[in-house]
C-alpha positions in Angstrom: -0.7 5.0 39.1 -3.7 3.5 41.0 -2.4 1.1 43.7 -5.0 -1.5 43.1 -4.5 -1.6 39.3 -2.3 -3.8 37.1 -0.4 -3.4 33.9 -0.2 -6.2 31.3 3.5 -6.5 30.2 3.3 -9.5 27.9 0.6 -9.3 25.2 0.3 -10.4 21.6 -1.8 -8.5 19.1 -2.9 -9.5 15.6 0.7 -8.6 14.5 1.8 -11.9 16.1 0.5 -13.2 12.8 -2.1 -15.9 13.2 -1.0 -16.3 16.9 -2.4 -13.2 18.5 -6.0 -12.2 17.9 -6.2 -8.7 19.5 -7.0 -5.5 17.6 -5.4 -2.3 18.9 -8.6 -0.3 19.2 -10.5 -3.0 21.0 -7.5 -3.4 23.3 -7.6 0.2 24.3 -11.4 0.0 24.9 -10.8 -2.9 27.3 -7.9 -1.3 29.0 -9.9 1.9 29.5 -12.9 -0.2 30.8 -10.5 -1.6 33.5 -9.0 1.8 34.1 -5.6 0.5 33.5 -2.9 3.3 33.4 -0.7 1.6 30.8 -0.4 -1.5 28.7 2.4 -3.2 26.8 2.5 -4.9 23.4 5.1 -7.6 22.9 4.5 -9.3 19.6 6.6 -12.3 18.5 9.9 -11.2 17.1 8.6 -8.0 15.4 7.5 -4.4 15.9 4.9 -4.4 13.1 2.2 -2.8 15.1 4.3 -0.5 17.4 3.3 2.8 15.8 -0.4 1.9 15.5 -0.3 0.8 19.1 1.4 4.0 20.3 -1.1 6.2 18.4 -4.2 4.3 19.6 -3.0 4.2 23.2 -2.1 7.9 23.2 -5.5 8.8 21.8 -7.2 6.7 24.5 -5.2 8.3 27.3 -3.4 5.1 28.1 0.4 4.9 28.4 1.9 2.7 25.6 4.8 0.4 26.5 6.5 -0.7 23.3 8.0 -4.1 23.6 8.7 -7.4 21.8 8.9 -11.0 22.7 12.3 -11.5 21.3 14.0 -14.8 20.2 17.4 -15.3 21.8 19.8 -17.8 20.2 21.5 -20.2 22.6 24.9 -19.1 21.2 25.5 -16.8 18.3 22.5 -15.4 16.4 24.3 -16.4 13.2 24.7 -20.0 14.2 22.2 -22.5 12.8 20.4 -25.1 14.9 19.1 -28.6 14.1 15.4 -27.7 14.8 13.1 -24.8 15.5 12.9 -25.9 19.2 16.7 -25.6 19.5 17.0 -22.4 17.5 16.0 -19.8 20.1 14.5 -19.1 23.5 11.8 -16.5 24.2 12.7 -13.3 26.2 10.4 -10.3 26.8 11.9 -6.8 26.1 10.3 -3.5 27.0 11.5 0.0 26.0 11.9 2.2 29.0 13.0 5.3 27.1 13.6 6.7 23.7 17.1 5.2 23.8 15.5 1.9 24.7 13.1 2.2 21.8 15.9 2.9 19.4 17.9 -0.1 20.8 14.9 -2.3 20.5 14.5 -1.2 16.8 18.2 -2.1 16.2 17.9 -5.5 17.9 14.8 -6.5 16.0 16.3 -5.3 12.7 19.5 -7.3 13.3 17.4 -10.3 14.2 15.6 -10.2 10.9 18.4 -9.2 8.6 21.3 -11.2 10.1 19.9 -13.7 12.6 16.9 -15.3 10.9 16.9 -19.1 11.2 13.4 -20.4 11.7 12.9 -17.2 13.7 14.4 -13.7 13.8 17.0 -14.1 16.5 19.3 -12.0 18.6 21.9 -13.3 21.1 23.2 -12.1 24.4 26.2 -10.3 22.9 23.9 -8.2 20.8 21.6 -7.6 23.7 24.6 -6.3 25.7 25.5 -3.9 22.9 22.0 -2.5 22.8 20.8 -2.9 26.4 20.6 0.8 27.4 17.0 1.9 28.1 15.6 -1.6 28.0 13.8 -3.7 30.6 13.9 -7.5 30.3 11.5 -10.1 31.7 12.7 -13.7 31.9 9.8 -14.9 29.6 7.3 -17.7 29.2 7.6 -21.5 29.3 9.7 -21.3 26.1 12.3 -19.0 27.8 15.8 -20.1 28.6 15.2 -19.9 32.4 12.0 -21.9 32.3 13.3 -24.4 29.8 16.1 -25.3 32.2 13.7 -25.6 35.1 11.4 -27.9 33.1 14.6 -30.0 32.5 15.2 -30.1 36.2 18.4 -28.1 35.8 18.0 -25.4 38.4 21.6 -24.3 38.3 21.4 -23.8 34.5 18.2 -21.7 35.0 19.9 -19.6 37.6 23.0 -19.1 35.5 20.8 -18.0 32.5 19.1 -15.5 34.8 22.4 -14.2 36.1 23.6 -13.6 32.5 20.5 -11.5 31.7 20.8 -9.6 35.0 24.4 -8.8 34.3 23.6 -7.6 30.8 20.6 -5.4 31.8 21.4 -4.5 35.4 19.5 -5.8 38.5 17.0 -3.0 38.3 16.1 -3.7 34.7 15.7 -7.4 34.8 12.7 -9.2 36.3 11.7 -12.8 36.7 8.4 -13.3 34.9 5.6 -15.5 36.3 2.6 -16.9 34.5 -0.3 -19.0 35.8 -2.7 -20.6 33.3 -3.4 -23.7 35.3 -0.6 -25.6 33.5 1.5 -28.0 35.5 4.7 -26.9 33.8 4.1 -23.3 34.9 3.4 -24.5 38.5 6.7 -26.4 38.3 8.5 -23.2 37.3 6.6 -21.0 39.8 7.8 -23.1 42.7 11.4 -22.2 41.7 11.3 -18.7 40.2 10.7 -16.7 43.4 13.8 -18.2 45.0 15.9 -17.4 41.9 14.7 -13.8 42.0 15.6 -13.5 45.6 19.0 -15.1 45.2 19.8 -12.7 42.3 18.4 -9.6 43.9 15.9 -8.9 41.1 12.2 -8.3 41.1 9.3 -10.7 40.3 6.7 -9.6 37.8 3.3 -11.2 37.0 2.1 -11.5 33.4 -0.6 -13.4 31.5 0.9 -13.9 28.0 -2.3 -12.4 26.5 -3.3 -13.7 23.1 -7.0 -12.8 22.9 -9.2 -10.2 24.5 -12.0 -12.1 26.2 -12.3 -15.6 27.6 -15.1 -16.1 25.1 -12.7 -15.5 22.3 -10.7 -18.7 23.1 -12.5 -21.0 20.6 -12.2 -18.5 17.8 -8.6 -18.0 18.6 -8.1 -21.8 18.6 -9.6 -21.8 15.1 -7.2 -19.1 14.0 -4.2 -21.1 15.3 -5.4 -24.0 13.1 -5.5 -21.6 10.1 -1.9 -20.6 10.9 -0.6 -24.1 11.5 -2.6 -25.9 8.8 -4.2 -28.2 11.4 -7.8 -29.3 11.9 -9.7 -28.3 15.0 -10.4 -31.9 15.9 -6.7 -32.9 15.7 -5.9 -34.0 19.2 -2.1 -33.8 18.8 -1.9 -30.2 17.6 -0.7 -27.2 19.6 -3.4 -25.6 21.8 -3.4 -22.6 24.1 -5.1 -22.5 27.5 -8.4 -20.6 27.8 -6.7 -18.4 30.4 -4.6 -16.4 27.9 -7.1 -13.5 27.8 -6.9 -9.9 28.9 -7.6 -10.3 32.5 -8.8 -7.5 34.8 -6.6 -6.1 37.6 -8.9 -7.9 40.1 -8.4 -11.2 38.3 -4.6 -10.8 38.2 -4.4 -9.8 41.8 -6.4 -12.8 42.9 -4.4 -15.1 40.7 -1.1 -13.9 42.2 -2.4 -13.1 45.7 0.6 -14.9 47.1 3.0 -12.6 45.2 1.5 -9.1 45.6 5.0 -7.6 44.8 4.8 -9.2 41.4 1.6 -7.3 40.7 3.0 -4.0 42.1 6.1 -4.3 40.0 3.9 -4.1 36.9 2.8 -0.7 38.0 6.3 0.3 38.8 7.5 -0.7 35.4 4.6 1.2 33.9 5.7 4.3 35.8 9.2 3.9 34.5 8.4 3.5 30.8 8.3 6.8 29.1 8.7 6.7 25.3 7.8 9.7 23.2 7.8 9.2 19.4 8.2 12.2 17.3 5.8 12.5 14.3 5.9 14.9 11.4 9.5 16.0 11.4 11.0 15.5 7.9 13.5 12.7 7.6 13.8 13.2 3.9 17.3 12.9 2.3 18.8 16.1 1.0 19.4 16.1 -2.7 23.1 16.8 -3.6 23.5 19.6 -6.1 26.7 20.9 -7.8 29.0 22.7 -5.3 28.5 26.4 -5.0 24.8 26.2 -5.9 21.8 26.3 -3.6 19.1 23.6 -4.1 16.5 26.3 -4.7 18.7 27.9 -7.4 19.4 24.5 -9.0 15.7 23.7 -9.2 14.9 27.1 -10.7 17.5 26.6 -13.4 16.2 23.2 -14.3 12.6 24.4 -14.4 13.2 27.4 -16.6 15.3 25.3 -19.0 12.5 22.7 -19.0 9.9 25.4 -19.6 11.6 26.5 -22.8 11.9 22.9 -24.0 8.2 22.4 -23.4 6.8 25.7 -24.6 9.5 27.2 -26.9 9.1 31.0 -27.3 6.0 31.0 -25.3 8.1 30.3 -22.2 9.5 33.9 -22.5 6.4 35.8 -23.7 3.6 34.1 -21.7 3.5 35.9 -18.4 0.7 33.6 -17.0 3.0 30.7 -17.6 6.0 32.3 -15.9 3.8 33.5 -13.0 2.5 30.0 -12.4 6.0 28.5 -12.4 7.3 31.2 -10.0 4.3 30.7 -7.7 4.8 26.9 -7.6 8.6 27.3 -7.0 7.8 29.7 -4.2 5.4 27.3 -2.5 8.0 24.4 -2.8 10.6 26.6 -1.2 8.3 27.8 1.6 7.1 24.3 2.5 10.6 22.8 2.3 10.0 20.3 -0.5 12.7 21.4 -2.9 14.8 18.3 -2.2 11.8 16.1 -2.6 11.1 17.4 -6.1 14.7 17.1 -7.1 14.9 13.5 -5.8 11.9 12.6 -8.0 13.3 14.4 -11.0 16.6 12.6 -10.6 15.3 9.1 -10.7 12.8 9.9 -13.5 15.7 11.6 -15.4 17.7 8.4 -14.9 14.8 6.2 -16.1 14.2 8.2 -19.2 17.9 8.4 -20.0 18.0 4.6 -19.9 15.0 4.2 -22.1 12.8 2.9 -19.4 9.2 3.9 -20.2 7.7 6.3 -17.6 4.0 7.1 -17.4 2.8 10.6 -18.3 1.6 11.1 -14.8 -0.3 9.7 -11.9 -2.4 11.3 -9.2 -2.3 15.0 -8.4 1.3 15.6 -9.4 0.1 16.2 -13.0 -1.4 19.5 -11.8 2.1 21.0 -11.3 3.8 23.0 -14.0 7.1 22.4 -12.1 6.6 18.6 -12.6 5.8 19.2 -16.2 8.8 21.4 -16.8 11.1 18.9 -15.1 9.8 16.0 -17.2 8.4 14.3 -14.1 5.0 14.4 -15.8 4.1 14.8 -19.5 0.7 16.4 -19.0 0.4 20.1 -19.6 -1.6 21.4 -16.5 -2.6 24.6 -18.3 -4.0 22.7 -21.3 -6.2 20.5 -19.1 -7.1 23.0 -16.4 -5.3 21.2 -13.6 -4.5 22.8 -10.3 -1.3 22.9 -8.3 -3.1 23.2 -5.0 -4.6 19.8 -5.5 -1.0 18.5 -5.4 0.5 20.7 -2.7 -1.7 23.0 -0.6 0.4 25.9 1.0 -2.3 26.3 3.7 -2.3 22.6 4.7 1.3 21.6 4.6 1.5 17.8 4.2 4.0 15.9 2.2 3.3 15.9 -1.6 2.7 12.6 -3.1 4.2 11.8 -6.5 3.4 8.2 -7.5 5.2 7.1 -10.7 4.3 4.4 -13.2 7.3 2.6 -14.8 7.5 -0.1 -17.4 6.7 -3.2 -15.3 9.6 -5.2 -16.7 12.2 -2.5 -15.8 10.9 -1.0 -12.5 13.6 -2.9 -10.7 16.3 -0.9 -12.5 14.9 2.3 -11.1 14.7 0.9 -7.6 18.3 -0.3 -7.8 19.4 3.1 -8.9 17.8 4.7 -5.9 19.4 2.2 -3.6 22.8 3.0 -5.1 22.2 6.7 -5.1 21.1 7.0 -1.4 22.7 3.9 0.1 21.4 0.4 0.6 20.7 1.0 4.3 18.6 4.1 3.6 16.2 2.6 1.1 13.7 -0.2 1.6 10.5 -1.5 0.2 7.4 -1.2 2.4 5.5 -4.0 4.2 1.8 -4.6 3.7 -0.5 -6.9 5.7 -3.0 -9.3 4.1 -6.2 -9.5 6.1 -8.7 -12.3 6.9 -11.5 -10.8 4.8 -15.1 -11.8 4.6 -15.0 -14.5 1.9 -11.5 -15.8 2.7 -12.1 -16.1 6.4 -15.3 -18.1 5.9 -13.4 -20.5 3.6 -10.5 -20.7 6.1 -12.7 -21.3 9.1 -14.8 -23.9 7.2 -11.6 -25.8 6.2 -10.2 -26.1 9.7 -13.6 -27.0 11.2 -13.5 -30.0 8.8 -16.5 -28.9 6.6 -16.5 -30.2 3.1 -15.2 -27.5 0.8 -18.5 -27.2 -1.1 -20.3 -26.3 2.2 -18.0 -23.5 3.2 -17.8 -22.3 -0.4 -21.6 -22.2 -0.6 -21.6 -19.7 2.4 -18.7 -17.7 0.9 -20.6 -17.3 -2.4 -23.5 -15.8 -0.6 -21.4 -12.9 0.4 -21.9 -10.0 -2.1 -18.9 -9.1 -4.3 -18.4 -5.7 -2.7 -15.0 -4.1 -1.8 -14.3 -4.4 1.9 -17.8 -5.8 2.7 -18.1 -7.0 6.3 -19.8 -10.3 7.3 -22.5 -8.4 9.3 -23.2 -6.3 6.2 -23.3 -9.4 4.0 -25.9 -11.0 6.2 -28.1 -7.9 6.1 -27.8 -7.6 2.3 -28.4 -11.3 1.4 -31.6 -12.8 3.0 -30.4 -16.3 1.8 -27.3 -15.9 4.0 -29.3 -14.7 6.9 -31.6 -17.7 6.7 -28.7 -20.1 6.5 -27.2 -18.7 9.6 -30.5 -18.9 11.5 -31.4 -22.4 10.3 -28.1 -24.3 10.2 -26.2 -24.7 13.5 -22.9 -25.5 11.8 -23.2 -22.4 9.6 -24.0 -20.3 12.6 -20.9 -21.5 14.4 -18.8 -21.0 11.3 -20.1 -17.5 10.9 -19.5 -16.6 14.6 -15.9 -17.7 14.4 -15.4 -15.9 11.1 -16.8 -12.6 12.5 -14.5 -12.8 15.5 -11.5 -13.2 13.2 -12.6 -11.0 10.3 -10.1 -8.2 9.5 -7.2 -9.7 11.5 -3.8 -9.6 9.9 -3.1 -12.9 8.2 0.3 -12.5 6.6 3.0 -9.9 5.9 4.0 -9.1 2.3 5.7 -6.5 0.2 3.7 -3.5 -1.0 3.5 -3.7 -4.8 4.9 -0.2 -5.3 5.9 1.4 -2.0 9.5 2.5 -1.3 10.8 4.4 1.8 13.9 6.6 1.6 15.6 8.3 4.6 18.4 10.7 5.3 20.3 8.1 7.3 20.3 4.4 8.1 16.6 3.5 8.2 17.2 1.3 11.3 17.9 4.6 13.2 14.2 5.3 12.7 12.3 2.1 12.0 12.7 -1.7 12.3 13.4 -3.6 9.1 13.0 -7.2 8.0 13.2 -9.2 4.8 10.5 -10.4 2.4 9.2 -13.9 2.6 11.9 -15.2 0.3 14.6 -13.7 2.5 15.9 -11.4 -0.2 14.7 -7.7 -0.3 14.9 -5.5 2.8 11.5 -4.1 3.8 10.2 -1.9 6.5 8.3 -3.4 9.5 6.0 -0.4 9.5 3.3 0.0 6.9 2.6 3.1 4.7 0.5 5.0 7.2 3.0 5.0 10.1 6.0 5.7 7.8 4.2 8.8 6.5 3.3 9.9 10.1 7.0 9.5 11.1 8.1 12.0 8.4 9.9 9.5 6.2 9.9 9.9 2.4 7.4 7.4 1.0 7.0 6.9 -2.7 5.1 4.6 -5.0 7.2 3.1 -7.8 4.5 1.3 -9.8 5.0 -1.2 -12.5 2.4 -0.6 -15.2 2.1 -3.4 -17.7 0.5 -1.1 -20.3 3.8 0.9 -20.5 5.6 -2.4 -21.3 3.0 -3.3 -23.9 3.5 0.1 -25.5 7.3 -0.3 -25.4 7.1 -3.7 -27.0 4.8 -2.5 -29.6 7.1 0.4 -30.5 10.0 -2.0 -30.8 8.1 -4.0 -33.4 7.0 -0.8 -35.2 10.6 0.4 -35.3 11.7 -2.6 -37.2 9.9 -1.0 -40.2 9.6 2.7 -39.1 12.6 3.6 -37.0 11.5 7.3 -36.9 8.1 6.6 -35.3 7.6 8.2 -31.9 4.6 8.4 -29.6 5.5 12.1 -29.1 4.5 12.8 -32.7 1.1 11.2 -32.7 -1.8 13.6 -33.0 -4.1 14.0 -30.0 -7.1 14.0 -32.3 -7.5 10.8 -34.2 -10.9 9.7 -35.5 -9.8 6.1 -36.0 -8.7 5.8 -32.4 -11.9 7.4 -31.1 -13.9 5.0 -33.3 -12.6 2.0 -31.3 -14.2 3.4 -28.2 -17.5 4.2 -30.0 -17.7 0.7 -31.5 -16.9 -1.0 -28.1 -13.7 -2.5 -29.5 -11.9 -1.8 -26.3 -10.0 -5.1 -25.8 -6.4 -4.1 -24.9 -7.3 -0.4 -24.4 -6.0 0.9 -21.0 -8.7 1.3 -18.4 -11.4 0.3 -20.9 -11.5 -3.5 -20.9 -14.2 -4.2 -18.4 -17.7 -4.9 -19.7 -19.0 -1.8 -17.9 -16.4 0.4 -19.4 -17.0 -1.0 -22.9 -20.7 -0.3 -22.7 -20.2 3.2 -21.3 -17.6 4.1 -24.0 -20.3 3.1 -26.7 -22.8 5.4 -25.0 -20.3 8.2 -24.7 -19.8 8.9 -28.4 -16.1 9.7 -27.9 -15.1 12.7 -30.1 -12.0 14.0 -28.3 -9.4 13.2 -25.7 -11.4 15.1 -23.0 -14.2 12.5 -23.4 -11.8 9.7 -22.6 -10.6 11.6 -19.5 -14.2 12.1 -18.4 -14.9 8.4 -19.0 -12.1 7.4 -16.6 -13.3 9.8 -14.0 -17.0 8.8 -14.1 -16.5 5.0 -14.0 -15.9 4.8 -10.3 -18.0 4.0 -7.2 -19.9 7.3 -6.4 -19.3 9.2 -9.7 -21.2 6.4 -11.5 -24.4 8.0 -10.3 -23.7 11.0 -12.4 -23.4 9.0 -15.7 -27.0 9.1 -16.8 -27.2 12.9 -16.2 -23.8 13.4 -18.0 -24.7 11.3 -21.0 -28.1 12.9 -21.5 -26.6 16.4 -21.3 -23.8 15.4 -23.7 -26.2 14.1 -26.3 -28.5 17.1 -25.9 -31.4 15.0 -24.5 -31.7 17.3 -21.5 -30.8 21.0 -21.5 -27.7 22.2 -19.7 -28.5 24.5 -16.8 -26.2 26.6 -14.6 -27.1 28.0 -11.2 -24.8 31.0 -12.0 -23.2 32.2 -15.2 -19.7 31.8 -13.7 -20.4 28.0 -13.4 -20.7 27.8 -17.2 -17.0 28.7 -17.6 -16.1 25.9 -15.1 -18.5 23.2 -16.2 -19.1 23.8 -20.0 -16.6 21.0 -21.0 -18.5 18.5 -18.8 -22.0 19.6 -19.8 -22.9 21.2 -16.6 -22.0 18.2 -14.4 -19.1 18.6 -11.9 -17.1 15.4 -12.3 -13.7 16.6 -11.1 -12.5 17.8 -7.7 -10.7 20.6 -9.5 -14.1 22.0 -10.7 -15.4 22.2 -7.1 -12.2 24.1 -6.2 -12.5 26.4 -9.2 -16.2 27.2 -8.3 -15.3 28.1 -4.7 -12.6 30.4 -6.0 -14.6 32.1 -8.8 -17.8 32.5 -7.0 -16.8 33.0 -3.3 -13.4 34.5 -3.7 -11.5 31.7 -2.1 -7.9 31.2 -2.9 -7.3 27.9 -4.6 -5.6 26.7 -1.4 -8.7 27.6 0.7 -10.9 26.0 -2.0 -9.0 22.7 -1.6 -9.5 22.8 2.1 -13.3 23.4 1.5 -13.3 20.4 -0.9 -11.6 18.2 1.7 -14.1 19.3 4.4 -17.1 18.6 2.1 -15.7 15.1 1.4 -15.7 14.3 5.2 -19.3 15.5 5.7 -18.8 16.7 9.2 -22.0 18.7 10.1 -20.4 21.2 12.5 -17.6 22.0 10.0 -20.1 22.2 7.1 -22.2 24.7 9.0 -19.2 26.9 9.5 -18.0 26.5 5.9 -21.5 27.3 4.5 -21.5 30.7 6.4 -18.1 31.6 5.0 -19.0 30.5 1.5 -22.3 32.6 1.5 -20.4 35.6 2.8 -17.7 35.1 0.1 -20.4 34.9 -2.6 -22.0 38.1 -1.5 -18.7 39.9 -1.1 -17.2 38.7 -4.4 -20.1 38.5 -6.8 -23.1 40.0 -5.0 -24.8 36.6 -5.1 -28.0 36.5 -3.0 -28.0 34.2 0.1 -30.7 31.8 -1.3 -28.7 31.3 -4.6 -25.4 31.0 -2.7 -27.0 28.3 -0.5 -28.1 26.4 -3.6 -24.6 26.6 -5.1 -23.1 25.4 -1.8 -25.5 22.4 -1.8 -24.4 21.7 -5.4 -20.7 21.8 -4.5 -21.2 19.7 -1.5 -23.0 17.0 -3.5 -20.3 16.9 -6.2 -17.4 17.1 -3.8 -18.4 13.7 -2.5 -18.3 12.3 -6.0 -15.6 14.2 -7.8 -12.5 12.5 -9.1 -9.0 13.9 -9.4 -8.7 15.3 -12.9 -4.9 15.3 -12.8 -5.0 11.5 -12.5 -7.8 11.0 -15.0 -6.0 13.2 -17.6 -2.8 11.2 -17.3 -4.5 7.9 -17.5 -6.7 9.2 -20.3 -3.6 9.9 -22.4 -2.3 6.4 -21.9 -5.7 5.0 -22.9 -5.7 7.1 -26.0 -2.1 6.0 -26.9 -3.2 2.3 -26.8 -6.2 3.1 -28.9 -4.0 4.9 -31.5 -1.6 2.0 -31.7 -4.4 -0.5 -32.0 -6.1 1.6 -34.7 -2.9 2.2 -36.8 -0.6 -0.6 -35.9 -3.0 -3.4 -35.0 -0.6 -6.4 -35.7 2.3 -4.9 -33.6 -0.1 -3.8 -30.8 -1.8 -7.2 -30.5 1.6 -9.0 -30.6 2.7 -6.7 -27.8 -0.4 -7.5 -25.8 0.0 -11.2 -26.3 3.7 -11.2 -25.3 2.9 -9.4 -22.0 0.4 -12.1 -21.0 2.6 -15.0 -22.1 1.8 -17.0 -18.9 -1.8 -16.2 -18.7 -3.8 -18.7 -20.9 -7.1 -17.0 -20.2 -5.8 -13.6 -21.4 -4.1 -15.2 -24.4 -7.4 -16.8 -25.4 -9.2 -13.4 -25.2 -6.5 -11.7 -27.3 -6.4 -14.5 -29.9 -10.1 -14.1 -30.2 -9.7 -10.3 -30.7 -7.1 -10.9 -33.3 -9.4 -13.2 -35.3 -12.2 -10.6 -35.0 -9.7 -8.0 -36.4 -8.8 -10.3 -39.3 -5.3 -11.0 -37.9 -4.2 -14.7 -38.3 -2.5 -16.4 -35.4 0.1 -18.8 -36.9 1.1 -21.9 -34.9 4.4 -22.1 -33.0 7.2 -23.1 -35.3 10.7 -23.9 -34.1 12.1 -22.5 -37.3 10.2 -19.2 -37.3 8.9 -18.4 -33.8 10.6 -16.2 -31.2 10.1 -16.5 -27.5 7.5 -13.7 -27.7 4.7 -13.2 -30.2 5.9 -11.5 -33.3 4.4 -10.1 -36.6 5.0 -12.3 -39.6 4.5 -10.8 -43.1 2.4 -12.7 -45.6 3.4 -12.8 -49.2 0.9 -10.1 -50.1 2.2 -7.8 -47.4 5.8 -8.2 -48.6 4.7 -7.1 -52.1 2.8 -4.1 -50.7 5.8 -3.0 -48.7 8.1 -3.4 -51.7 5.8 -1.3 -53.9 5.8 1.4 -51.2 9.6 1.2 -50.5 10.3 4.6 -52.0 7.6 6.4 -50.0 8.2 8.5 -46.9 5.9 6.3 -44.8 5.7 2.6 -45.2 2.3 0.9 -45.2 1.3 -0.7 -41.9 1.3 -4.5 -41.8 -2.4 -4.8 -42.7 -2.2 -8.2 -44.4 -0.2 -9.8 -41.6 -0.3 -12.6 -39.1 1.2 -13.1 -35.7 3.5 -16.0 -35.0 2.8 -17.8 -31.7 5.5 -17.2 -29.1 7.4 -20.3 -27.9 7.4 -19.0 -24.3 3.6 -19.4 -24.3 3.8 -23.1 -24.8 3.0 -24.9 -21.6 5.4 -27.4 -20.0 8.3 -26.3 -22.2 11.2 -24.6 -20.5 12.0 -21.1 -21.6 15.7 -21.6 -21.4 15.5 -24.6 -23.7 13.5 -22.6 -26.2 16.0 -19.7 -26.0 18.9 -22.2 -26.7 17.0 -23.5 -29.7 16.5 -20.0 -31.1 20.2 -19.1 -30.6 21.2 -22.4 -32.3 18.8 -21.5 -35.2 20.3 -18.1 -35.6 23.9 -19.4 -35.5 22.9 -22.0 -38.2 21.4 -19.1 -40.3 24.6 -17.1 -40.1 
């Protein structure tokens, strides 16, 4: 390493939530600017950003030193203290090797799962158990050593240092010095060199970095106020010195010119630290199959049995069907994802066996006939022209991604089953990080600056309502905002602070759906923590890093619509026990009419004003129209809507650049709205395999010019070779595919969600009372939604009866009128009872504000006992 350089060994990024203000990529740019050979990240008590840091540093050619500013309990990590100040000391830990990294992961996991009291804490006994491969620095002013010095107890300080030295070894423990111009630090720095000398350990200089540039201090100060709930003008609040920035080697050498060895030791530690993290190797659990059977054989047996259940005699006679299944099984075996498919099949099989509603499919998995045969999905990929390669590409082996929708109310049962099946320590939910986004950061900054709410809110409202819009982009798009920034000094200051903090992590939460499963204790691979309530175990790494590390990541989504359907069916079954969603026709004019009249309240994916208007334009006549609706109403594909609607209605003629495109695009009136159509076109016209066609589609979506020039040549040659298409025409077709590849939507996902939407329409058309009662019951705490649904009931001619302690249930329920009872009695001998057309819905007691649900439940139970 360069002898005149320096390595920062104590640094806080944005993952020291609302305490550090450094973004990883900007950190690497600064380190590269200073030609630093290495840099450490030591966030407070966590490893949230470790993988992102490692990847960014490696890509920048800078050695990453993974560390953590740990919290060490004065005694046992399980022993509680009277205050936060007394709960723990700070101590800097760095991973020197892979063993050290694994030990750091174990320590930080234990701190969160077993030692959390104000802070996630370890103790010296734990540190001794997991000390191998770790380097320790004595820490900042809040460390045990420095706290004793500030209390004028030098012997206690020395004793603490001795204990750390004896745990880690004299070559692995260093006395850490800071100098931010603070008197307490000067007090410590007058003593620390002597302690280091007496103990035979090294000195090391650090800067406790919290922000990147000196100029960032004020914005960082504002961020501290956001985190602590204080006002900037509050004189008594916590403040950091302006010196806690990412200083250059020259600045650090000058600051510690009296201790050159303390600077040189940072380089020596940088040389010693060598951690290599392995990415990509599968850490999936192996699914246990009956003894004597290989997993591949077990999967095949399940699939061929399922194929016969799905297709009957056709499963034996249709060679295309059998070939498709054999091909998919072969790819799964070749790519090593047999266990993965069996794991998914197992928990879906469990859910369906328990009567837990499962969605018909989600994402690209609906393109797999294996998934359909196993009952993972309920969408026939052959019927809808869905492609397996969109799900799993044998020429680009990356983990398949099966996301599953479960009934929202019972998702937890499936998660608990998975925990019990694979082990509590091998399953966790996944962390996610809330960010300081454009509108929220403006309001937060305005609040701590002491601005009246209306003033900050006025600026926030000037920011366009666009997903992930930046403040710079907002100022460009809204001239009024630009003028306010230029004309109002206070607004300009607010905006500058907000821009500095924009995008920084604000808080950690639990991903709504993500679950990670491993083949062994997760803490052998990743650090863990608990959710904000201290209950569920979650990963400290987010979705992206988990995937990169080769861990099995799945989305167990709770879909409220499935719960609505389930509740509706329960009400229908009170009159028609034999009714099943499996038996409903897929062509029902009454259901389609709801879309065409714009009566889409309660219809899945169709409730927004834009969707309602589009459904009226569409003239829905078949399920495929609903699938197309869902695909088109997205950013990007929306641009195709006018062209599609005109062609569908015959206003403009449908033209095809080549006859083979008609076969692919006839159902969508010449417009490519699905990614699968782009793939099919490349396959049919240019002779690509579907796997190659998927790679082409992905490349087109990235719009890389060099890659596109190469792909264009291959495509033109393929068109000439396969179909003798002239170069000019092939170029035009390539341009067409490139355009639509950027817009196209995954048909597998659209088809699955189209089916759910149609199911809700069918129920609303044929069982309106039960369906509306189901909708109301699932928004029982949302007064705005209840108001909308009550209005829809009135429009439909369904009366809403007031709550009645003698008649109401907790949920909304149908209640027959006298006329309806007579209708049902007259029809009692028929095979199919009349729907409750002349009915009302009785208001649910749980929807009454300020009345306890448990009290209502007791009243209902008492009423039922009295009735008995």
